[in-house]
PAZAKE-645076 format. One record per residue: x, y, z of N, C-alpha, C, CB in turn; residue in one letter. Coordinates in steps of 0.2 Angstrom, whole numbers, padded with zeros to 4 digits, always signed. Glycine has a CB too. Layout:
REM residues N
XYZXYZXYZXYZA ...
REM end
This chain:
REM residues 272
+0517+0293+0654+0509+0293+0659+0510+0293+0665+0503+0287+0658M +0503+0299+0668+0503+0297+0676+0503+0290+0678+0498+0300+0679K +0504+0288+0684+0503+0281+0685+0500+0282+0693+0509+0275+0685A +0495+0275+0695+0492+0276+0701+0493+0270+0704+0485+0278+0702E +0495+0269+0711+0495+0265+0717+0488+0262+0717+0496+0270+0724T +0487+0256+0715+0479+0253+0714+0476+0251+0722+0477+0245+0708I +0482+0246+0722+0482+0240+0728+0491+0240+0731+0480+0230+0725R +0490+0239+0738+0497+0238+0741+0496+0231+0745+0500+0244+0745I +0501+0226+0744+0500+0218+0746+0505+0215+0750+0500+0214+0740F +0506+0211+0753+0510+0210+0758+0514+0205+0756+0507+0209+0763A +0515+0204+0750+0520+0197+0746+0518+0199+0740+0518+0188+0748S +0523+0197+0735+0522+0196+0728+0516+0192+0726+0526+0193+0725H +0517+0187+0730+0511+0181+0726+0504+0184+0726+0511+0174+0730E +0501+0188+0732+0496+0190+0732+0493+0195+0726+0497+0192+0739S +0500+0199+0724+0502+0204+0720+0500+0204+0714+0508+0205+0719A +0504+0197+0711+0502+0193+0706+0496+0191+0704+0505+0190+0706N +0490+0188+0709+0485+0187+0708+0481+0192+0705+0483+0184+0712I +0481+0196+0710+0476+0202+0706+0479+0205+0699+0476+0210+0712S +0485+0204+0700+0488+0207+0692+0485+0204+0687+0495+0204+0690A +0483+0196+0688+0484+0194+0683+0476+0194+0681+0488+0187+0683A +0472+0197+0687+0467+0197+0686+0463+0202+0682+0465+0197+0691K +0469+0209+0683+0467+0215+0680+0469+0214+0670+0471+0222+0686L +0473+0209+0671+0476+0209+0664+0474+0205+0660+0484+0209+0663Q +0467+0202+0664+0464+0197+0662+0458+0200+0659+0462+0192+0667A +0457+0204+0659+0451+0212+0658+0454+0216+0654+0449+0217+0665H +0458+0214+0650+0465+0220+0647+0465+0227+0650+0463+0221+0638G +0468+0227+0655+0470+0232+0660+0479+0231+0661+0466+0229+0667I +0481+0237+0658+0489+0233+0659+0491+0238+0666+0495+0233+0651H +0494+0234+0668+0496+0235+0676+0504+0230+0677+0489+0232+0683C +0508+0232+0682+0513+0231+0684+0516+0230+0693+0516+0235+0680W +0520+0228+0693+0521+0227+0701+0528+0232+0704+0523+0217+0701I +0527+0235+0710+0533+0237+0712+0534+0236+0719+0534+0243+0709S +0540+0235+0719+0543+0235+0729+0549+0236+0729+0542+0228+0735A +0552+0240+0735+0558+0238+0734+0560+0235+0741+0561+0244+0733D +0561+0227+0739+0562+0223+0744+0567+0217+0740+0554+0220+0748D +0572+0219+0734+0575+0215+0732+0572+0209+0730+0578+0215+0736G +0568+0211+0727+0563+0205+0723+0562+0199+0726+0565+0203+0717G +0560+0203+0731+0557+0199+0739+0563+0195+0742+0551+0194+0737G +0568+0193+0742+0572+0193+0747+0574+0196+0753+0577+0193+0744M +0571+0202+0754+0573+0208+0760+0565+0210+0761+0578+0214+0758L +0561+0205+0762+0553+0209+0765+0553+0214+0770+0548+0204+0768P +0558+0213+0775+0558+0218+0780+0558+0226+0776+0564+0216+0785N +0561+0227+0772+0563+0233+0770+0559+0237+0766+0569+0232+0767L +0552+0234+0765+0546+0238+0759+0542+0240+0764+0542+0233+0753T +0537+0244+0762+0531+0245+0765+0527+0239+0762+0528+0252+0763G +0527+0235+0759+0521+0232+0753+0522+0231+0747+0514+0236+0752G +0521+0226+0745+0520+0226+0738+0515+0231+0734+0518+0220+0738V +0517+0235+0728+0513+0239+0726+0511+0237+0718+0516+0245+0727R +0504+0237+0717+0500+0237+0711+0499+0243+0706+0494+0235+0713L +0501+0243+0702+0502+0250+0697+0498+0249+0690+0512+0252+0695M +0493+0255+0691+0491+0256+0686+0493+0263+0682+0486+0255+0686V +0489+0265+0675+0489+0271+0673+0484+0274+0675+0489+0272+0667Q +0483+0280+0677+0477+0284+0679+0471+0281+0677+0478+0292+0677A +0472+0281+0669+0464+0282+0666+0462+0276+0666+0463+0285+0660S +0465+0270+0669+0462+0264+0672+0462+0262+0679+0464+0259+0669D +0460+0269+0681+0463+0267+0691+0454+0266+0694+0469+0279+0698S +0450+0267+0690+0443+0266+0692+0441+0259+0688+0439+0273+0689A +0441+0257+0684+0440+0249+0681+0443+0245+0685+0443+0248+0675A +0450+0249+0688+0455+0243+0691+0452+0241+0697+0463+0244+0693A +0451+0247+0701+0448+0249+0708+0442+0245+0707+0446+0258+0710G +0437+0245+0701+0429+0240+0703+0430+0234+0703+0422+0241+0698A +0437+0231+0700+0438+0222+0699+0438+0221+0704+0445+0219+0696L +0445+0226+0706+0448+0223+0714+0443+0222+0721+0453+0229+0718L +0440+0227+0720+0432+0229+0726+0429+0223+0726+0425+0236+0722T +0427+0218+0720+0422+0213+0720+0427+0206+0725+0420+0211+0710D +0433+0207+0724+0436+0203+0730+0443+0205+0731+0436+0194+0729Q +0442+0206+0738+0451+0210+0739+0452+0202+0744+0452+0222+0746S +0458+0200+0741+0464+0195+0745+0462+0199+0753+0474+0195+0741P +0465+0193+0755+0464+0193+0763+0471+0196+0764+0462+0185+0768A +0477+0194+0761+0484+0196+0761+0485+0205+0760+0487+0192+0756S +0478+0207+0756+0479+0216+0755+0481+0221+0761+0472+0219+0752E +0485+0223+0760+0487+0229+0764+0482+0235+0764+0493+0231+0763I +0478+0238+0768+0473+0242+0766+0478+0250+0765+0466+0241+0773P +0475+0253+0759+0480+0259+0760+0474+0265+0756+0489+0256+0755T +0477+0270+0756+0474+0276+0752+0477+0275+0744+0478+0283+0756Q +0473+0278+0740+0477+0277+0733+0480+0284+0732+0473+0276+0727Y +0488+0282+0729+0493+0287+0729+0494+0287+0720+0501+0285+0733E +0498+0296+0721+0501+0293+0713+0508+0291+0714+0500+0300+0706T +0512+0291+0708+0519+0288+0709+0525+0294+0710+0521+0283+0703E +0522+0300+0710+0527+0304+0712+0524+0306+0719+0528+0311+0708T +0518+0305+0723+0517+0308+0727+0520+0304+0733+0511+0310+0727G +0521+0306+0740+0524+0305+0747+0518+0298+0749+0525+0315+0753V +0519+0293+0750+0516+0286+0753+0513+0288+0759+0521+0279+0755P +0509+0286+0761+0504+0285+0767+0509+0282+0775+0498+0280+0764S +0510+0284+0779+0514+0282+0783+0510+0273+0786+0515+0289+0790P +0515+0270+0787+0513+0264+0791+0509+0266+0797+0519+0259+0793A +0504+0261+0798+0501+0262+0805+0505+0260+0811+0496+0259+0806M +0507+0261+0816+0513+0263+0821+0510+0257+0825+0513+0271+0826A +0511+0251+0826+0508+0246+0832+0507+0249+0839+0511+0239+0832A +0502+0248+0842+0499+0251+0847+0507+0250+0854+0491+0247+0847P +0509+0253+0856+0512+0253+0864+0509+0249+0870+0513+0260+0866G +0515+0244+0872+0512+0241+0878+0510+0243+0884+0515+0238+0879R +0502+0244+0887+0502+0247+0891+0505+0244+0897+0496+0248+0892K +0505+0247+0904+0506+0242+0911+0501+0245+0914+0514+0243+0916F +0498+0241+0919+0493+0241+0924+0496+0245+0929+0490+0235+0925A +0492+0250+0933+0497+0251+0938+0497+0246+0943+0496+0257+0942P +0495+0240+0945+0499+0235+0948+0506+0236+0947+0498+0230+0946G +0506+0236+0942+0512+0231+0938+0519+0238+0937+0508+0228+0928Q +0516+0244+0938+0521+0248+0940+0521+0250+0946+0521+0252+0938I +0519+0250+0951+0518+0248+0958+0524+0243+0961+0511+0244+0959L +0522+0238+0957+0527+0232+0960+0534+0234+0955+0523+0221+0958I +0533+0240+0949+0541+0239+0946+0544+0244+0952+0543+0243+0938G +0542+0249+0953+0544+0253+0962+0547+0250+0967+0538+0256+0968I +0542+0245+0970+0544+0242+0975+0550+0239+0975+0540+0239+0977F +0550+0236+0969+0555+0230+0965+0562+0236+0967+0554+0229+0954A +0562+0241+0963+0568+0246+0963+0569+0249+0969+0567+0251+0958G +0567+0249+0973+0567+0252+0979+0571+0245+0984+0558+0255+0981V +0567+0241+0985+0571+0234+0987+0578+0234+0987+0570+0228+0981L +0579+0233+0980+0586+0234+0976+0591+0237+0977+0586+0235+0971L +0587+0242+0980+0591+0250+0982+0594+0248+0989+0585+0258+0983C +0590+0246+0992+0591+0244+0999+0596+0240+1000+0585+0241+1002L +0596+0233+0996+0601+0228+0998+0606+0231+0995+0600+0221+0998L +0607+0234+0991+0615+0237+0988+0618+0240+0993+0614+0242+0982W +0612+0246+0995+0616+0248+1002+0617+0244+1007+0613+0254+1005Q +0614+0240+1011+0615+0235+1016+0622+0232+1013+0608+0230+1015R +0622+0230+1008+0627+0223+1006+0633+0229+1007+0625+0218+0997G +0634+0235+1004+0639+0241+1002+0643+0242+1010+0634+0249+0998S +0639+0239+1016+0641+0242+1021+0643+0236+1027+0634+0247+1024Q +0641+0231+1023+0646+0223+1028+0652+0224+1026+0643+0214+1025L +0654+0221+1029+0664+0220+1029+0668+0229+1032+0669+0218+1017G +0673+0227+1031+0678+0231+1035+0680+0237+1028+0686+0226+1039E +0679+0241+1031+0682+0248+1024+0687+0253+1029+0673+0255+1021R +0691+0257+1028+0694+0264+1028+0693+0268+1025+0699+0266+1029V +0693+0274+1029+0692+0279+1024+0698+0286+1029+0681+0281+1024D +0699+0287+1023+0706+0292+1023+0706+0301+1023+0709+0290+1016Y +0710+0302+1027+0710+0311+1028+0719+0311+1025+0708+0316+1039H +0720+0317+1019+0726+0317+1018+0727+0323+1019+0727+0316+1013Y +0735+0324+1023+0738+0330+1023+0739+0335+1013+0745+0327+1029A +0743+0340+1017+0746+0343+1011+0750+0339+1008+0749+0349+1013R +0754+0337+1010+0761+0332+1007+0757+0325+1004+0768+0329+1016D +0751+0324+1004+0749+0319+1002+0748+0313+1007+0752+0317+0997G +0752+0313+1011+0751+0308+1016+0743+0308+1020+0757+0309+1021K +0742+0302+1022+0736+0300+1024+0738+0302+1034+0735+0290+1020P +0735+0307+1036+0736+0310+1044+0730+0308+1049+0737+0320+1043D +0724+0306+1046+0719+0303+1049+0715+0297+1045+0715+0308+1052E +0712+0292+1049+0708+0286+1046+0703+0287+1051+0711+0278+1046A +0698+0283+1047+0690+0281+1051+0689+0273+1050+0682+0286+1046W +0691+0269+1052+0690+0260+1052+0682+0260+1053+0695+0255+1060R +0680+0258+1048+0670+0257+1049+0671+0248+1050+0664+0260+1039Y +0666+0244+1053+0665+0236+1050+0657+0236+1052+0669+0229+1054R +0656+0233+1046+0647+0231+1044+0645+0239+1046+0641+0222+1050N +0648+0244+1042+0643+0251+1044+0644+0254+1050+0637+0249+1045G +0647+0252+1054+0650+0257+1062+0657+0255+1061+0646+0253+1071H +0656+0265+1065+0664+0266+1067+0667+0264+1072+0666+0272+1067L +0673+0261+1072+0677+0256+1077+0684+0257+1079+0676+0250+1075V +0687+0263+1075+0695+0266+1075+0694+0271+1072+0701+0263+1073E +0697+0273+1077+0698+0281+1070+0706+0284+1074+0690+0292+1072F +0711+0285+1070+0719+0285+1068+0720+0291+1066+0721+0281+1063L +0725+0295+1071+0728+0299+1068+0737+0300+1069+0723+0305+1070R +0738+0306+1064+0747+0307+1065+0748+0313+1064+0752+0302+1059D +0748+0314+1071+0748+0321+1072+0755+0325+1071+0747+0322+1079R +0762+0322+1069+0767+0324+1066+0768+0321+1060+0770+0324+1069N +0765+0320+1058+0766+0318+1049+0772+0316+1047+0766+0323+1045L +0774+0309+1052+0781+0305+1053+0778+0298+1048+0782+0303+1065D +0771+0298+1044+0770+0291+1043+0768+0286+1047+0774+0289+1041G +0769+0286+1054+0765+0282+1060+0759+0285+1063+0770+0282+1066A +0755+0280+1066+0749+0284+1069+0750+0283+1076+0743+0281+1066W +0748+0288+1081+0750+0291+1086+0746+0294+1091+0753+0296+1084D +0739+0291+1088+0733+0292+1092+0729+0287+1090+0730+0300+1091E +0725+0282+1095+0720+0279+1092+0716+0280+1096+0720+0272+1090W +0710+0277+1093+0703+0280+1098+0697+0273+1096+0699+0291+1095S +0695+0270+1101+0691+0265+1098+0683+0267+1100+0694+0258+1100Y +0679+0263+1096+0672+0264+1098+0669+0257+1098+0668+0269+1093Y +0664+0260+1102+0659+0252+1102+0651+0256+1101+0659+0248+1112E +0647+0253+1098+0639+0257+1097+0639+0263+1095+0633+0257+1103H +0644+0264+1092+0644+0272+1091+0649+0276+1094+0638+0275+1093G +0648+0276+1100+0651+0280+1106+0660+0277+1107+0646+0278+1115R +0664+0281+1109+0672+0281+1111+0672+0278+1117+0676+0288+1111R +0675+0272+1117+0677+0269+1124+0684+0270+1127+0677+0262+1124V +0688+0271+1123+0696+0270+1124+0700+0275+1119+0698+0262+1123R +0706+0280+1123+0709+0284+1118+0718+0283+1121+0706+0293+1118T +0721+0279+1115+0728+0279+1118+0733+0284+1113+0731+0270+1118L +0737+0288+1119+0740+0292+1113+0748+0292+1116+0736+0302+1112V +0752+0293+1109+0759+0292+1111+0762+0300+1107+0762+0284+1107D +0765+0302+1115+0767+0310+1116+0773+0311+1114+0767+0313+1124N +0779+0304+1115+0784+0307+1113+0787+0302+1107+0788+0308+1119N +0780+0300+1103+0780+0295+1096+0785+0293+1095+0778+0298+1090F +0787+0288+1100+0789+0282+1098+0786+0275+1097+0792+0281+1101D +0781+0278+1094+0777+0273+1092+0775+0267+1099+0782+0270+1085G +0772+0270+1104+0770+0266+1111+0766+0271+1116+0778+0263+1115K +0761+0269+1115+0755+0275+1120+0758+0275+1128+0743+0271+1120P +0759+0281+1128+0759+0283+1136+0755+0287+1139+0763+0284+1138D +0749+0285+1137+0742+0291+1139+0736+0287+1137+0742+0300+1135E +0732+0285+1143+0724+0282+1140+0719+0284+1144+0722+0275+1140T +0714+0289+1139+0709+0290+1141+0704+0284+1139+0708+0295+1138W +0699+0285+1146+0693+0279+1145+0685+0282+1147+0695+0270+1150T +0682+0280+1143+0676+0282+1143+0669+0278+1145+0676+0284+1138Y +0664+0281+1149+0660+0276+1148+0652+0280+1146+0660+0271+1154S +0648+0276+1142+0641+0279+1138+0645+0287+1138+0632+0280+1144D +0650+0286+1133+0652+0292+1130+0655+0297+1133+0648+0294+1127G +0656+0297+1139+0658+0305+1143+0664+0299+1146+0651+0310+1150A +0670+0305+1147+0677+0304+1149+0676+0302+1158+0683+0313+1148L +0678+0297+1160+0678+0295+1167+0686+0294+1170+0674+0288+1167V +0690+0293+1167+0698+0292+1169+0703+0293+1165+0699+0287+1173K +0710+0293+1167+0716+0297+1162+0721+0294+1166+0716+0308+1161M +0726+0288+1162+0734+0289+1165+0738+0290+1160+0736+0284+1169E +0743+0292+1162+0746+0294+1159+0756+0293+1161+0743+0300+1159K +0759+0291+1157+0766+0292+1160+0770+0297+1158+0771+0285+1158D +0772+0300+1162+0775+0308+1162+0781+0309+1161+0774+0312+1167T +0785+0302+1162+0793+0302+1159+0796+0297+1156+0797+0301+1164D +0790+0293+1152+0791+0289+1146+0794+0284+1148+0794+0293+1141F +0793+0280+1156+0797+0275+1156+0792+0269+1156+0801+0275+1162N +0787+0269+1153+0783+0263+1151+0778+0261+1157+0789+0256+1149G +0778+0266+1162+0774+0268+1170+0770+0272+1168+0777+0272+1176T +0764+0273+1171+0758+0278+1172+0761+0279+1179+0749+0276+1170S +0761+0286+1179+0763+0289+1187+0757+0297+1187+0774+0291+1186D +0753+0296+1182+0747+0302+1184+0740+0298+1183+0747+0309+1178M +0737+0298+1189+0730+0295+1185+0726+0300+1190+0728+0284+1186F +0720+0301+1183+0715+0307+1182+0707+0304+1182+0716+0311+1175C +0704+0305+1187+0695+0304+1187+0691+0309+1185+0692+0303+1194T +0685+0309+1181+0682+0313+1179+0675+0312+1181+0684+0315+1173Y +0671+0315+1180+0663+0313+1183+0659+0318+1178+0662+0315+1192K +0655+0315+1173+0652+0318+1168+0656+0321+1161+0648+0323+1171Y +0662+0318+1163+0667+0321+1158+0671+0329+1160+0661+0322+1150G +0670+0328+1167+0675+0336+1172+0677+0334+1176+0671+0343+1176V +0685+0335+1174+0689+0331+1180+0688+0332+1188+0697+0333+1179I +0688+0329+1191+0686+0328+1199+0694+0328+1202+0682+0319+1202Q +0696+0323+1203+0705+0323+1205+0709+0321+1201+0707+0318+1209Q +0715+0323+1204+0722+0319+1199+0726+0317+1205+0728+0326+1192V +0729+0310+1206+0734+0309+1211+0741+0308+1206+0733+0303+1216D +0747+0309+1210+0751+0309+1207+0755+0303+1212+0752+0315+1205I +0757+0297+1206+0761+0291+1211+0766+0289+1206+0755+0283+1214R +0771+0290+1208+0778+0289+1202+0777+0282+1203+0787+0293+1204P +0780+0279+1196+0780+0273+1193+0776+0269+1196+0786+0270+1192N +0771+0271+1197+0763+0267+1198+0763+0264+1204+0762+0260+1192G +0764+0269+1209+0765+0268+1218+0758+0268+1220+0770+0274+1223A +0760+0264+1224+0752+0262+1228+0748+0268+1230+0753+0257+1237I +0754+0272+1235+0751+0279+1240+0753+0283+1233+0756+0283+1250F +0749+0290+1236+0749+0297+1230+0753+0300+1235+0741+0301+1228A +0760+0305+1229+0763+0307+1233+0759+0317+1233+0771+0304+1231T +0755+0317+1227+0751+0322+1229+0745+0321+1227+0752+0327+1228Q +0740+0323+1227+0733+0324+1226+0730+0330+1223+0730+0324+1231R +0727+0332+1218+0726+0338+1216+0715+0337+1216+0731+0339+1206H +0714+0341+1219+0705+0339+1219+0703+0346+1216+0700+0337+1227L +0698+0346+1212+0694+0351+1210+0686+0350+1210+0696+0351+1203Y +0685+0358+1208+0678+0358+1210+0675+0364+1203+0677+0362+1219Q +0670+0359+1200+0666+0364+1193+0674+0362+1189+0663+0377+1195N +0678+0359+1189+0683+0358+1184+0689+0365+1187+0680+0359+1176G +0688+0367+1192+0695+0370+1194+0697+0367+1200+0694+0377+1196V +0707+0369+1199+0707+0368+1206+0708+0370+1211+0708+0365+1208L +0706+0369+1216+0704+0372+1223+0710+0370+1229+0698+0368+1226V +0714+0364+1226+0717+0361+1231+0722+0356+1229+0712+0358+1234E +0728+0357+1235+0732+0352+1235+0735+0348+1238+0735+0353+1233I +0736+0342+1239+0737+0339+1245+0744+0336+1244+0731+0336+1246L +0749+0336+1249+0755+0334+1247+0758+0330+1254+0760+0341+1244R +0761+0323+1251+0764+0318+1256+0772+0319+1256+0761+0311+1254A +0772+0316+1264+0779+0318+1264+0783+0309+1264+0781+0323+1272E +0777+0305+1269+0780+0299+1270+0781+0293+1265+0778+0297+1275D +0777+0295+1260+0777+0291+1254+0772+0283+1255+0785+0289+1252G +0766+0285+1263+0762+0280+1264+0754+0281+1264+0765+0277+1270R +0754+0287+1259+0747+0291+1258+0745+0295+1264+0741+0286+1257G +0749+0298+1268+0748+0303+1272+0749+0310+1273+0750+0302+1276N +0744+0313+1271+0747+0318+1267+0748+0322+1271+0743+0320+1262F +0753+0327+1274+0755+0332+1278+0755+0340+1277+0760+0331+1279K +0751+0342+1268+0748+0348+1268+0746+0350+1264+0750+0352+1269E +0742+0355+1264+0737+0357+1260+0737+0364+1259+0732+0354+1262A +0737+0364+1252+0737+0373+1250+0732+0373+1246+0744+0378+1245V +0729+0378+1248+0722+0380+1244+0723+0385+1239+0716+0383+1250R +0719+0385+1233+0722+0391+1227+0713+0395+1226+0726+0384+1218Y +0716+0399+1222+0710+0403+1220+0708+0401+1213+0712+0411+1219D +0701+0404+1212+0702+0403+1202+0706+0402+1196+0700+0406+1200P +0712+0407+1200+0718+0408+1194+0723+0403+1196+0721+0416+1194F +0725+0399+1200+0729+0396+1200+0733+0399+1207+0732+0395+1193F +0731+0403+1210+0735+0407+1215+0734+0407+1223+0734+0412+1214N +0739+0402+1226+0740+0398+1232+0738+0403+1237+0746+0395+1234P +0732+0403+1243+0729+0408+1245+0730+0407+1252+0723+0408+1243I +0730+0400+1254+0733+0396+1259+0736+0391+1261+0731+0395+1261S +0740+0389+1266+0743+0382+1266+0744+0381+1273+0750+0381+1262T +0742+0373+1274+0740+0372+1280+0742+0365+1281+0733+0375+1280N +0747+0363+1288+0750+0358+1292+0743+0353+1292+0753+0361+1300K +0744+0346+1290+0739+0343+1293+0741+0337+1297+0735+0341+1288L +0739+0336+1303+0742+0331+1307+0743+0324+1304+0739+0331+1312E 
REM end
């Protein structure tokens, strides 16, 4: 015989009260619930009070007079029908102010993380084809402070450049790869101003170059760091124009040789 759900209750106790009322009036009814006999209340959509279809009108009239507060409102359903879906609890809505505060907090945390990742010291490497590092950049608190290079790939650095406030201030070069620098470049406001070089690798500079706005102006040759130059090369717009030569080793130049832009001598003059 066809059965109908007349009411759905939140608990067995409430369903039993209504069932007793119907049975007192001679209406056959029974309870149906998939909750493990009340042991698993979270697994059911409620406790169903079932009646035969022919008794549904009378049962509904009896229960309508006094509906328990624990009754779950629902539509009538047949035993073979699909139950009405439970109403979902409305989702929590956030106010615009809360959303803006969340966005601001996220951005602030991201900035703090980036700032924290820049603190301290780190080194970034570039690797040659053999897998050995041939260049390295050393950073301190997010600022470049040193650049290193291994030009002959022997595993030892042979060029060192140092930076302050993002600008290069000095570069040391090891030209004979003995682990000792023999060439020093000095910068001011990022522009090259002078260079010293040990051309015979005896540990003492003997070539001294001066620059203006990064353009070479003059080169003095002073063997073993002598006080006076034995030669002085003069440049205009970065091009050699004259070489002065000394013979007495006391800084008195005796000869001046002029050159064209292609480094061809065009005149030689004796100096008094």
